[in-house]
All heavy atoms as TSV, in Angstrom:
chain	resi	resn	atom	element	x	y	z
A	1	MET	N	N	40.657	103.309	34.323
A	1	MET	CA	C	41.687	103.755	33.364
A	1	MET	C	C	43.085	103.171	33.687
A	1	MET	O	O	43.553	103.360	34.791
A	1	MET	CB	C	41.727	105.308	33.255
A	1	MET	CG	C	42.507	105.808	32.185
A	1	MET	SD	S	42.039	107.577	31.921
A	1	MET	CE	C	43.560	108.235	31.292
A	2	ALA	N	N	43.699	102.539	32.789
A	2	ALA	CA	C	44.883	101.780	33.089
A	2	ALA	C	C	46.133	102.724	33.126
A	2	ALA	O	O	47.051	102.477	33.875
A	2	ALA	CB	C	45.161	100.714	31.991
A	3	HIS	N	N	46.125	103.837	32.385
A	3	HIS	CA	C	47.217	104.774	32.308
A	3	HIS	C	C	46.781	106.070	33.030
A	3	HIS	O	O	45.706	106.516	32.783
A	3	HIS	CB	C	47.662	105.077	30.916
A	3	HIS	CG	C	48.163	103.885	30.205
A	3	HIS	ND1	N	47.314	103.057	29.507
A	3	HIS	CD2	C	49.440	103.372	29.996
A	3	HIS	CE1	C	48.071	102.033	28.963
A	3	HIS	NE2	N	49.352	102.285	29.252
A	4	ARG	N	N	47.726	106.662	33.748
A	4	ARG	CA	C	47.468	107.856	34.365
A	4	ARG	C	C	48.732	108.552	34.807
A	4	ARG	O	O	49.769	107.911	34.885
A	4	ARG	CB	C	46.520	107.748	35.550
A	4	ARG	CG	C	47.164	106.999	36.752
A	4	ARG	CD	C	46.159	106.844	37.858
A	4	ARG	NE	N	46.803	106.069	38.926
A	4	ARG	CZ	C	46.945	104.776	39.001
A	4	ARG	NH1	N	46.606	103.990	37.985
A	4	ARG	NH2	N	47.516	104.205	40.070
A	5	PHE	N	N	48.730	109.864	35.081
A	5	PHE	CA	C	49.693	110.568	35.718
A	5	PHE	C	C	49.388	110.822	37.114
A	5	PHE	O	O	48.209	111.037	37.487
A	5	PHE	CB	C	50.019	111.979	35.051
A	5	PHE	CG	C	50.703	111.820	33.709
A	5	PHE	CD1	C	49.957	111.852	32.557
A	5	PHE	CD2	C	52.088	111.728	33.567
A	5	PHE	CE1	C	50.561	111.734	31.274
A	5	PHE	CE2	C	52.693	111.662	32.358
A	5	PHE	CZ	C	51.960	111.629	31.228
A	6	GLU	N	N	50.374	110.745	38.027
A	6	GLU	CA	C	50.158	111.015	39.423
A	6	GLU	C	C	51.240	112.084	39.874
A	6	GLU	O	O	52.309	112.008	39.407
A	6	GLU	CB	C	50.346	109.838	40.283
A	6	GLU	CG	C	49.253	108.774	40.153
A	6	GLU	CD	C	49.389	107.602	41.125
A	6	GLU	OE1	O	50.395	107.607	41.939
A	6	GLU	OE2	O	48.580	106.764	41.017
A	7	ILE	N	N	50.834	113.002	40.730
A	7	ILE	CA	C	51.876	113.924	41.309
A	7	ILE	C	C	51.896	113.476	42.790
A	7	ILE	O	O	50.915	113.425	43.470
A	7	ILE	CB	C	51.450	115.367	41.141
A	7	ILE	CG1	C	51.407	115.770	39.629
A	7	ILE	CG2	C	52.407	116.247	41.916
A	7	ILE	CD1	C	50.854	117.096	39.433
A	8	ARG	N	N	53.121	113.217	43.243
A	8	ARG	CA	C	53.332	112.808	44.657
A	8	ARG	C	C	54.505	113.696	45.183
A	8	ARG	O	O	55.227	114.285	44.485
A	8	ARG	CB	C	53.785	111.354	44.735
A	8	ARG	CG	C	52.863	110.406	44.180
A	8	ARG	CD	C	53.449	108.989	44.327
A	8	ARG	NE	N	52.808	108.028	43.478
A	8	ARG	CZ	C	53.363	106.850	43.314
A	8	ARG	NH1	N	54.437	106.475	43.908
A	8	ARG	NH2	N	52.736	105.966	42.523
A	9	LYS	N	N	54.610	113.645	46.512
A	9	LYS	CA	C	55.762	114.291	47.171
A	9	LYS	C	C	56.753	113.197	47.530
A	9	LYS	O	O	56.420	112.114	47.982
A	9	LYS	CB	C	55.352	115.029	48.435
A	9	LYS	CG	C	54.769	116.433	48.161
A	9	LYS	CD	C	54.669	117.129	49.441
A	9	LYS	CE	C	54.346	118.582	49.130
A	9	LYS	NZ	N	54.298	119.386	50.393
A	10	ASN	N	N	58.065	113.507	47.315
A	10	ASN	CA	C	59.122	112.573	47.658
A	10	ASN	C	C	59.487	112.834	49.110
A	10	ASN	O	O	59.008	113.681	49.789
A	10	ASN	CB	C	60.281	112.572	46.694
A	10	ASN	CG	C	60.949	113.894	46.611
A	10	ASN	OD1	O	60.846	114.757	47.508
A	10	ASN	ND2	N	61.797	114.075	45.554
A	11	LYS	N	N	60.579	112.111	49.547
A	11	LYS	CA	C	61.065	112.218	50.946
A	11	LYS	C	C	61.600	113.642	51.262
A	11	LYS	O	O	61.658	114.067	52.409
A	11	LYS	CB	C	62.089	111.137	51.302
A	11	LYS	CG	C	61.503	109.763	51.305
A	11	LYS	CD	C	62.562	108.740	51.635
A	11	LYS	CE	C	61.978	107.327	51.606
A	11	LYS	NZ	N	62.964	106.279	51.852
A	12	LYS	N	N	62.067	114.322	50.232
A	12	LYS	CA	C	62.614	115.659	50.368
A	12	LYS	C	C	61.567	116.730	50.355
A	12	LYS	O	O	61.829	117.865	50.546
A	12	LYS	CB	C	63.563	115.963	49.304
A	12	LYS	CG	C	64.859	115.155	49.331
A	12	LYS	CD	C	65.757	115.550	48.113
A	12	LYS	CE	C	67.053	114.689	48.095
A	12	LYS	NZ	N	67.863	115.153	46.963
A	13	GLY	N	N	60.289	116.291	50.159
A	13	GLY	CA	C	59.181	117.288	50.078
A	13	GLY	C	C	58.980	117.826	48.732
A	13	GLY	O	O	58.198	118.793	48.579
A	14	GLU	N	N	59.652	117.345	47.723
A	14	GLU	CA	C	59.580	117.800	46.333
A	14	GLU	C	C	58.377	117.177	45.619
A	14	GLU	O	O	58.027	116.041	45.958
A	14	GLU	CB	C	60.830	117.547	45.532
A	14	GLU	CG	C	62.131	118.176	46.092
A	14	GLU	CD	C	63.347	117.600	45.519
A	14	GLU	OE1	O	63.437	116.391	45.280
A	14	GLU	OE2	O	64.290	118.444	45.299
A	15	PHE	N	N	57.894	117.775	44.613
A	15	PHE	CA	C	56.738	117.219	43.811
A	15	PHE	C	C	57.409	116.439	42.647
A	15	PHE	O	O	58.249	116.938	41.933
A	15	PHE	CB	C	55.896	118.385	43.278
A	15	PHE	CG	C	55.171	119.089	44.441
A	15	PHE	CD1	C	55.746	120.259	44.919
A	15	PHE	CD2	C	53.972	118.636	44.853
A	15	PHE	CE1	C	55.103	120.894	45.933
A	15	PHE	CE2	C	53.302	119.308	45.890
A	15	PHE	CZ	C	53.852	120.497	46.423
A	16	VAL	N	N	56.898	115.228	42.474
A	16	VAL	CA	C	57.403	114.400	41.398
A	16	VAL	C	C	56.170	113.888	40.580
A	16	VAL	O	O	55.165	113.460	41.173
A	16	VAL	CB	C	58.156	113.183	41.947
A	16	VAL	CG1	C	58.646	112.266	40.883
A	16	VAL	CG2	C	59.290	113.693	42.830
A	17	SER	N	N	56.300	113.859	39.248
A	17	SER	CA	C	55.235	113.358	38.361
A	17	SER	C	C	55.536	111.963	37.985
A	17	SER	O	O	56.732	111.635	37.589
A	17	SER	CB	C	55.207	114.207	37.084
A	17	SER	OG	O	54.880	115.565	37.342
A	18	TYR	N	N	54.592	111.032	38.202
A	18	TYR	CA	C	54.766	109.679	37.821
A	18	TYR	C	C	53.722	109.337	36.694
A	18	TYR	O	O	52.644	109.749	36.711
A	18	TYR	CB	C	54.421	108.824	38.995
A	18	TYR	CG	C	55.387	108.772	40.082
A	18	TYR	CD1	C	55.395	109.800	41.039
A	18	TYR	CD2	C	56.305	107.795	40.247
A	18	TYR	CE1	C	56.334	109.831	42.061
A	18	TYR	CE2	C	57.287	107.799	41.234
A	18	TYR	CZ	C	57.232	108.735	42.209
A	18	TYR	OH	O	58.121	108.764	43.227
A	19	PHE	N	N	54.289	108.553	35.713
A	19	PHE	CA	C	53.315	107.973	34.710
A	19	PHE	C	C	53.105	106.536	35.140
A	19	PHE	O	O	54.010	105.732	35.326
A	19	PHE	CB	C	53.993	108.000	33.294
A	19	PHE	CG	C	53.087	107.403	32.222
A	19	PHE	CD1	C	51.928	108.042	31.913
A	19	PHE	CD2	C	53.358	106.167	31.664
A	19	PHE	CE1	C	51.019	107.566	30.905
A	19	PHE	CE2	C	52.527	105.663	30.675
A	19	PHE	CZ	C	51.349	106.322	30.347
A	20	MET	N	N	51.841	106.192	35.319
A	20	MET	CA	C	51.462	104.901	35.889
A	20	MET	C	C	50.732	104.050	34.876
A	20	MET	O	O	49.942	104.594	34.015
A	20	MET	CB	C	50.531	105.139	37.112
A	20	MET	CG	C	51.095	106.067	38.124
A	20	MET	SD	S	52.475	105.414	39.021
A	20	MET	CE	C	51.769	104.018	39.906
A	21	HIS	N	N	50.885	102.781	34.914
A	21	HIS	CA	C	50.091	101.704	34.275
A	21	HIS	C	C	49.580	100.823	35.275
A	21	HIS	O	O	50.441	100.097	35.961
A	21	HIS	CB	C	50.909	100.988	33.170
A	21	HIS	CG	C	50.124	99.959	32.500
A	21	HIS	ND1	N	49.053	100.194	31.713
A	21	HIS	CD2	C	50.246	98.579	32.592
A	21	HIS	CE1	C	48.535	99.045	31.274
A	21	HIS	NE2	N	49.260	98.078	31.766
A	22	ASN	N	N	48.280	100.825	35.455
A	22	ASN	CA	C	47.642	100.144	36.584
A	22	ASN	C	C	48.314	100.685	37.834
A	22	ASN	O	O	48.249	101.851	38.105
A	22	ASN	CB	C	47.788	98.624	36.451
A	22	ASN	CG	C	46.941	98.084	35.237
A	22	ASN	OD1	O	45.924	98.658	34.859
A	22	ASN	ND2	N	47.451	97.064	34.635
A	23	SER	N	N	48.956	99.905	38.635
A	23	SER	CA	C	49.570	100.402	39.881
A	23	SER	C	C	51.056	100.441	39.780
A	23	SER	O	O	51.733	100.733	40.804
A	23	SER	CB	C	49.084	99.562	41.063
A	23	SER	OG	O	49.545	98.215	40.882
A	24	GLU	N	N	51.606	100.260	38.616
A	24	GLU	CA	C	53.069	100.273	38.422
A	24	GLU	C	C	53.594	101.605	37.797
A	24	GLU	O	O	53.033	102.106	36.772
A	24	GLU	CB	C	53.423	99.152	37.499
A	24	GLU	CG	C	54.920	98.983	37.312
A	24	GLU	CD	C	55.339	97.819	36.454
A	24	GLU	OE1	O	54.417	97.016	36.086
A	24	GLU	OE2	O	56.467	97.694	36.084
A	25	ALA	N	N	54.661	102.144	38.433
A	25	ALA	CA	C	55.238	103.355	37.908
A	25	ALA	C	C	56.079	103.012	36.710
A	25	ALA	O	O	56.999	102.146	36.806
A	25	ALA	CB	C	56.092	104.020	39.030
A	26	ILE	N	N	55.805	103.518	35.580
A	26	ILE	CA	C	56.564	103.273	34.359
A	26	ILE	C	C	57.770	104.198	34.234
A	26	ILE	O	O	58.873	103.806	33.958
A	26	ILE	CB	C	55.692	103.433	33.068
A	26	ILE	CG1	C	54.457	102.546	33.187
A	26	ILE	CG2	C	56.465	103.178	31.832
A	26	ILE	CD1	C	54.695	101.022	33.315
A	27	PHE	N	N	57.514	105.563	34.510
A	27	PHE	CA	C	58.672	106.424	34.646
A	27	PHE	C	C	58.228	107.632	35.499
A	27	PHE	O	O	57.059	107.838	35.836
A	27	PHE	CB	C	59.157	106.953	33.275
A	27	PHE	CG	C	58.211	107.743	32.554
A	27	PHE	CD1	C	58.107	109.162	32.704
A	27	PHE	CD2	C	57.334	107.240	31.519
A	27	PHE	CE1	C	57.211	110.010	31.981
A	27	PHE	CE2	C	56.496	108.054	30.811
A	27	PHE	CZ	C	56.419	109.435	31.128
A	28	TRP	N	N	59.184	108.394	35.987
A	28	TRP	CA	C	58.939	109.493	36.799
A	28	TRP	C	C	59.982	110.597	36.532
A	28	TRP	O	O	60.974	110.382	35.991
A	28	TRP	CB	C	58.990	109.130	38.286
A	28	TRP	CG	C	60.170	108.415	38.720
A	28	TRP	CD1	C	61.315	108.960	39.259
A	28	TRP	CD2	C	60.398	106.977	38.656
A	28	TRP	NE1	N	62.234	107.955	39.480
A	28	TRP	CE2	C	61.673	106.775	39.126
A	28	TRP	CE3	C	59.613	105.915	38.207
A	28	TRP	CZ2	C	62.183	105.461	39.152
A	28	TRP	CZ3	C	60.185	104.658	38.276
A	28	TRP	CH2	C	61.463	104.517	38.783
A	29	THR	N	N	59.622	111.807	36.965
A	29	THR	CA	C	60.420	113.026	36.744
A	29	THR	C	C	61.347	113.175	37.866
A	29	THR	O	O	61.231	112.614	38.943
A	29	THR	CB	C	59.579	114.189	36.475
A	29	THR	OG1	O	58.880	114.531	37.691
A	29	THR	CG2	C	58.568	114.040	35.384
A	30	GLU	N	N	62.185	114.194	37.688
A	30	GLU	CA	C	63.000	114.725	38.865
A	30	GLU	C	C	62.027	115.413	39.787
A	30	GLU	O	O	60.915	115.622	39.496
A	30	GLU	CB	C	63.989	115.783	38.309
A	30	GLU	CG	C	63.357	116.967	37.686
A	30	GLU	CD	C	64.312	117.907	37.081
A	30	GLU	OE1	O	64.997	118.648	37.862
A	30	GLU	OE2	O	64.408	117.935	35.813
A	31	GLY	N	N	62.548	115.759	41.011
A	31	GLY	CA	C	61.747	116.461	41.932
A	31	GLY	C	C	61.685	117.995	41.685
A	31	GLY	O	O	62.661	118.578	41.226
A	32	TYR	N	N	60.551	118.539	41.849
A	32	TYR	CA	C	60.342	120.009	41.632
A	32	TYR	C	C	59.876	120.670	42.965
A	32	TYR	O	O	59.255	120.019	43.763
A	32	TYR	CB	C	59.186	120.215	40.559
A	32	TYR	CG	C	59.623	119.732	39.179
A	32	TYR	CD1	C	59.228	118.437	38.745
A	32	TYR	CD2	C	60.304	120.496	38.359
A	32	TYR	CE1	C	59.542	117.962	37.556
A	32	TYR	CE2	C	60.640	120.076	37.086
A	32	TYR	CZ	C	60.281	118.800	36.708
A	32	TYR	OH	O	60.673	118.314	35.506
A	33	SER	N	N	60.280	121.898	43.062
A	33	SER	CA	C	59.918	122.616	44.255
A	33	SER	C	C	58.499	123.035	44.387
A	33	SER	O	O	57.981	123.343	45.462
A	33	SER	CB	C	60.847	123.856	44.427
A	33	SER	OG	O	60.663	124.746	43.345
A	34	SER	N	N	57.825	123.002	43.214
A	34	SER	CA	C	56.393	123.380	43.295
A	34	SER	C	C	55.526	122.335	42.509
A	34	SER	O	O	56.094	121.662	41.681
A	34	SER	CB	C	56.157	124.740	42.610
A	34	SER	OG	O	56.496	124.656	41.221
A	35	ARG	N	N	54.297	122.284	42.813
A	35	ARG	CA	C	53.303	121.470	42.172
A	35	ARG	C	C	53.223	121.858	40.703
A	35	ARG	O	O	53.088	121.074	39.818
A	35	ARG	CB	C	51.917	121.471	42.796
A	35	ARG	CG	C	50.910	120.551	42.158
A	35	ARG	CD	C	49.616	120.595	42.887
A	35	ARG	NE	N	49.751	119.608	44.012
A	35	ARG	CZ	C	49.683	119.976	45.305
A	35	ARG	NH1	N	49.487	121.230	45.648
A	35	ARG	NH2	N	49.811	119.081	46.286
A	36	ALA	N	N	53.323	123.176	40.399
A	36	ALA	CA	C	53.247	123.690	39.076
A	36	ALA	C	C	54.363	123.131	38.206
A	36	ALA	O	O	54.210	122.817	37.037
A	36	ALA	CB	C	53.260	125.189	39.068
A	37	GLY	N	N	55.614	122.990	38.812
A	37	GLY	CA	C	56.700	122.367	38.024
A	37	GLY	C	C	56.386	120.983	37.615
A	37	GLY	O	O	56.683	120.594	36.521
A	38	ALA	N	N	55.769	120.201	38.512
A	38	ALA	CA	C	55.464	118.799	38.197
A	38	ALA	C	C	54.373	118.775	37.129
A	38	ALA	O	O	54.400	117.932	36.206
A	38	ALA	CB	C	54.994	118.101	39.477
A	39	LYS	N	N	53.392	119.701	37.209
A	39	LYS	CA	C	52.335	119.774	36.230
A	39	LYS	C	C	52.920	120.159	34.867
A	39	LYS	O	O	52.533	119.608	33.826
A	39	LYS	CB	C	51.218	120.711	36.600
A	39	LYS	CG	C	50.364	120.192	37.722
A	39	LYS	CD	C	49.231	121.130	38.006
A	39	LYS	CE	C	48.329	120.609	39.120
A	39	LYS	NZ	N	47.192	121.540	39.338
A	40	ASN	N	N	53.886	121.049	34.818
A	40	ASN	CA	C	54.511	121.427	33.588
A	40	ASN	C	C	55.259	120.231	32.931
A	40	ASN	O	O	55.282	120.127	31.715
A	40	ASN	CB	C	55.508	122.638	33.811
A	40	ASN	CG	C	54.818	123.910	34.025
A	40	ASN	OD1	O	53.624	124.085	33.693
A	40	ASN	ND2	N	55.517	124.861	34.672
A	41	ALA	N	N	55.898	119.380	33.760
A	41	ALA	CA	C	56.548	118.234	33.194
A	41	ALA	C	C	55.524	117.326	32.546
A	41	ALA	O	O	55.798	116.793	31.491
A	41	ALA	CB	C	57.291	117.512	34.374
A	42	ILE	N	N	54.433	117.158	33.147
A	42	ILE	CA	C	53.361	116.365	32.510
A	42	ILE	C	C	52.936	116.954	31.197
A	42	ILE	O	O	52.800	116.208	30.176
A	42	ILE	CB	C	52.144	116.169	33.464
A	42	ILE	CG1	C	52.555	115.285	34.704
A	42	ILE	CG2	C	50.950	115.526	32.746
A	42	ILE	CD1	C	51.506	115.284	35.820
A	43	GLU	N	N	52.641	118.190	31.201
A	43	GLU	CA	C	52.317	118.893	29.969
A	43	GLU	C	C	53.288	118.748	28.832
A	43	GLU	O	O	52.959	118.598	27.700
A	43	GLU	CB	C	51.949	120.394	30.221
A	43	GLU	CG	C	50.717	120.587	31.079
A	43	GLU	CD	C	49.479	119.956	30.488
A	43	GLU	OE1	O	49.274	120.081	29.303
A	43	GLU	OE2	O	48.620	119.433	31.270
A	44	SER	N	N	54.620	118.773	29.248
A	44	SER	CA	C	55.653	118.616	28.231
A	44	SER	C	C	55.653	117.225	27.657
A	44	SER	O	O	55.819	117.059	26.434
A	44	SER	CB	C	57.042	118.899	28.917
A	44	SER	OG	O	58.066	118.716	27.980
A	45	VAL	N	N	55.456	116.260	28.450
A	45	VAL	CA	C	55.393	114.847	27.937
A	45	VAL	C	C	54.181	114.662	27.008
A	45	VAL	O	O	54.323	114.067	25.980
A	45	VAL	CB	C	55.299	113.781	29.132
A	45	VAL	CG1	C	54.985	112.428	28.623
A	45	VAL	CG2	C	56.560	113.827	29.930
A	46	LEU	N	N	53.036	115.212	27.469
A	46	LEU	CA	C	51.814	115.105	26.614
A	46	LEU	C	C	52.025	115.864	25.276
A	46	LEU	O	O	51.578	115.341	24.212
A	46	LEU	CB	C	50.636	115.674	27.316
A	46	LEU	CG	C	50.150	114.836	28.566
A	46	LEU	CD1	C	49.074	115.606	29.319
A	46	LEU	CD2	C	49.636	113.504	28.145
A	47	LYS	N	N	52.692	116.910	25.270
A	47	LYS	CA	C	52.869	117.753	24.050
A	47	LYS	C	C	53.960	117.183	23.149
A	47	LYS	O	O	53.786	117.062	21.920
A	47	LYS	CB	C	53.315	119.205	24.441
A	47	LYS	CG	C	53.581	120.069	23.294
A	47	LYS	CD	C	53.957	121.481	23.700
A	47	LYS	CE	C	54.392	122.262	22.550
A	47	LYS	NZ	N	54.942	123.632	22.995
A	48	ASN	N	N	55.112	116.788	23.713
A	48	ASN	CA	C	56.252	116.406	22.935
A	48	ASN	C	C	56.379	114.855	22.758
A	48	ASN	O	O	57.027	114.398	21.770
A	48	ASN	CB	C	57.520	116.880	23.597
A	48	ASN	CG	C	57.494	118.412	23.627
A	48	ASN	OD1	O	57.337	119.118	22.584
A	48	ASN	ND2	N	57.679	118.991	24.827
A	49	GLY	N	N	55.821	114.131	23.647
A	49	GLY	CA	C	55.946	112.638	23.633
A	49	GLY	C	C	55.442	111.972	22.317
A	49	GLY	O	O	56.141	111.122	21.742
A	50	PRO	N	N	54.276	112.303	21.811
A	50	PRO	CA	C	53.732	111.586	20.700
A	50	PRO	C	C	54.548	111.712	19.437
A	50	PRO	O	O	54.609	110.870	18.546
A	50	PRO	CB	C	52.378	112.203	20.429
A	50	PRO	CG	C	52.013	112.755	21.790
A	50	PRO	CD	C	53.214	113.187	22.405
A	51	ASN	N	N	55.424	112.803	19.274
A	51	ASN	CA	C	56.278	112.997	18.208
A	51	ASN	C	C	57.665	112.644	18.362
A	51	ASN	O	O	58.482	112.897	17.536
A	51	ASN	CB	C	56.080	114.440	17.700
A	51	ASN	CG	C	54.607	114.764	17.253
A	51	ASN	OD1	O	53.965	113.913	16.671
A	51	ASN	ND2	N	54.182	115.948	17.644
A	52	ALA	N	N	58.008	112.117	19.551
A	52	ALA	CA	C	59.440	111.884	19.917
A	52	ALA	C	C	59.931	110.693	19.098
A	52	ALA	O	O	59.172	109.725	18.855
A	52	ALA	CB	C	59.516	111.632	21.392
A	53	ASP	N	N	61.199	110.847	18.645
A	53	ASP	CA	C	61.851	109.736	17.947
A	53	ASP	C	C	62.188	108.608	18.937
A	53	ASP	O	O	62.321	108.785	20.188
A	53	ASP	CB	C	63.146	110.164	17.406
A	53	ASP	CG	C	63.063	111.198	16.281
A	53	ASP	OD1	O	61.919	111.203	15.603
A	53	ASP	OD2	O	63.889	112.044	16.033
A	54	VAL	N	N	62.208	107.410	18.442
A	54	VAL	CA	C	62.666	106.181	19.236
A	54	VAL	C	C	64.043	105.864	18.761
A	54	VAL	O	O	64.285	105.632	17.587
A	54	VAL	CB	C	61.695	105.026	19.021
A	54	VAL	CG1	C	62.207	103.761	19.767
A	54	VAL	CG2	C	60.292	105.423	19.449
A	55	VAL	N	N	64.994	105.835	19.667
A	55	VAL	CA	C	66.380	105.587	19.418
A	55	VAL	C	C	66.760	104.329	20.140
A	55	VAL	O	O	66.709	104.272	21.349
A	55	VAL	CB	C	67.337	106.757	19.809
A	55	VAL	CG1	C	68.748	106.399	19.552
A	55	VAL	CG2	C	66.918	108.011	19.158
A	56	ASP	N	N	67.055	103.318	19.408
A	56	ASP	CA	C	67.407	102.029	19.970
A	56	ASP	C	C	68.909	101.895	20.045
A	56	ASP	O	O	69.618	101.705	19.012
A	56	ASP	CB	C	66.839	100.855	19.155
A	56	ASP	CG	C	67.117	99.461	19.804
A	56	ASP	OD1	O	67.893	99.350	20.728
A	56	ASP	OD2	O	66.569	98.489	19.214
A	57	LYS	N	N	69.467	102.006	21.237
A	57	LYS	CA	C	70.926	101.931	21.410
A	57	LYS	C	C	71.344	100.552	22.026
A	57	LYS	O	O	72.445	100.421	22.490
A	57	LYS	CB	C	71.437	103.078	22.294
A	57	LYS	CG	C	71.217	104.390	21.602
A	57	LYS	CD	C	71.908	105.454	22.437
A	57	LYS	CE	C	71.906	106.745	21.694
A	57	LYS	NZ	N	72.800	107.793	22.309
A	58	SER	N	N	70.481	99.623	21.940
A	58	SER	CA	C	70.737	98.273	22.513
A	58	SER	C	C	71.818	97.580	21.866
A	58	SER	O	O	72.496	96.644	22.414
A	58	SER	CB	C	69.529	97.532	22.652
A	58	SER	OG	O	68.957	97.198	21.385
A	59	ALA	N	N	72.084	97.849	20.605
A	59	ALA	CA	C	73.110	97.145	19.830
A	59	ALA	C	C	74.508	97.769	19.998
A	59	ALA	O	O	75.475	97.244	19.545
A	59	ALA	CB	C	72.813	97.189	18.343
A	60	GLU	N	N	74.584	98.871	20.681
A	60	GLU	CA	C	75.820	99.545	20.888
A	60	GLU	C	C	76.601	98.968	21.982
A	60	GLU	O	O	76.178	98.479	22.956
A	60	GLU	CB	C	75.633	101.047	21.097
A	60	GLU	CG	C	75.050	101.676	19.872
A	60	GLU	CD	C	74.756	103.155	20.118
A	60	GLU	OE1	O	75.123	103.723	21.140
A	60	GLU	OE2	O	74.114	103.721	19.245
């Protein structure tokens, strides 16, 4: 599977959710104090992402 979410710990020991394509991190979240916080971030992206607007500010 080319796309996946990963939960990792950062240097501070916080849990971070990564969205991966193959082995490349496309985006990641802030650090959370619990694994549950990182999982909630993933659930939010899955729930809200498909309906999110695309705003192109490159011309500004």
